[in-house]
C-alpha positions in Angstrom: 15.2 -2.9 9.6 11.8 -4.2 10.5 9.7 -5.4 13.4 10.0 -9.0 14.6 6.7 -10.7 15.0 6.7 -13.5 17.6 5.4 -16.8 16.4 3.7 -19.3 18.7 3.1 -23.0 18.0 -0.5 -22.3 17.0 0.8 -20.0 14.2 2.8 -22.9 12.7 0.1 -25.5 12.6 -1.5 -26.1 9.2 0.6 -23.6 7.3 4.1 -22.7 6.4 5.9 -20.4 8.8 5.5 -16.8 7.7 8.3 -14.4 7.4 9.0 -12.7 10.8 10.4 -9.4 9.5 7.9 -6.8 8.5 9.6 -3.7 6.9 8.5 -0.1 7.2 7.0 1.8 4.3 10.2 3.8 4.0 12.2 0.6 3.6 9.9 -1.3 1.3 8.7 1.4 -1.0 12.4 1.8 -2.1 12.5 -1.9 -2.9 9.3 -1.7 -4.9 10.5 1.4 -6.8 13.5 -0.5 -8.0 11.4 -3.5 -9.1 8.7 -1.7 -11.2 8.9 -0.1 -14.6 9.7 3.6 -15.2 6.0 4.1 -16.2 4.8 2.7 -12.9 7.2 4.8 -10.9 6.0 7.9 -12.8 2.3 7.2 -12.1 2.7 6.0 -8.5 5.7 8.0 -7.4 3.8 11.1 -6.1 1.5 8.8 -4.1 4.3 6.8 -2.6 5.9 10.1 -1.6 2.7 11.0 0.3 2.7 7.6 1.9 6.3 8.1 3.0 5.5 11.6 4.4 2.6 10.2 6.5 3.6 6.6 7.3 7.3 6.3 6.4 8.3 4.8 9.8 5.2 2.6 10.1 5.3 -1.1 9.4 3.5 -2.4 6.3 1.0 -4.4 8.4 0.2 -1.5 10.7 -2.3 0.8 8.8 -5.9 -0.3 8.9 -8.4 -0.2 6.0 -10.0 3.0 7.6 -6.6 4.6 7.9 -5.9 3.9 4.2 -9.3 5.5 3.3 -8.3 8.5 5.4 -5.0 8.8 3.5 -6.8 8.6 0.2 -9.2 11.4 1.3 -6.2 13.4 2.4 -4.8 13.0 -1.1 -8.1 14.0 -2.6 -8.2 17.2 -0.5 -4.6 18.1 -1.5 -5.0 17.4 -5.3 -4.2 19.9 -7.9 -7.4 21.4 -9.1 -7.8 21.3 -12.9 -10.6 22.4 -15.2 -11.6 18.8 -16.1 -11.4 17.6 -12.5 -13.8 14.8 -11.3 -13.8 15.7 -7.7 -10.5 13.9 -6.9 -11.8 10.4 -7.9 -8.6 9.7 -10.0 -6.4 10.8 -7.1 -8.1 8.4 -4.7 -8.0 5.6 -7.3 -4.3 6.2 -8.0 -3.5 6.4 -4.2 -5.2 3.0 -3.6 -3.5 1.5 -6.6 -0.1 2.7 -5.5 -0.7 1.0 -2.1 -2.0 -2.1 -3.7 1.2 -2.3 -5.8 3.3 -2.1 -2.6 1.2 -4.8 -0.9 1.3 -7.1 -4.0 5.1 -7.0 -3.9 5.1 -7.6 -0.1 2.8 -10.6 -0.6 5.0 -12.0 -3.4 8.0 -11.6 -1.1 6.3 -13.4 1.8 6.2 -10.3 3.9 2.4 -9.8 4.0 -0.6 -12.0 4.1 -2.6 -11.8 0.8 -6.0 -11.6 2.5 -5.0 -9.0 5.0 -3.3 -6.8 2.3 -6.3 -7.1 0.1 -8.7 -6.1 2.9 -6.5 -3.1 3.7 -6.3 -1.6 0.2 -9.6 -2.3 -1.5 -10.5 -0.5 -4.7 -12.9 2.5 -4.2 -16.6 1.6 -4.7 -17.7 1.9 -8.3 -14.2 1.4 -9.7 -14.0 -1.2 -12.4 -10.9 -2.6 -13.9 -10.0 -1.2 -17.3 -11.9 2.1 -16.9 
């Protein structure tokens, strides 16, 4: 299933013991897909597919923030060009939002640290909620 993280005494002091099993993207995206609404699956499904193609066998805690930015730029470069295109901005925003959704579920399940997950999948600069 997932990787086992070894826990030392210093990891247990001052906080509850974290879950030791970190799933891969291939394992966990399936869990998230079953947990979200049909609309969410429709919007994020193509982005999750790209994540699975690139990182399917990687653990959730493995990609760095810069690797996530590289993935988002890859999605931008592979987008479908339309007449009303905005240079791939929406593609990048949706890719990051799809990853944030996965990380939110992982945090809620105790499989990821909230601060680390947030640092990995930050919203693109200039993005405001509700736009």
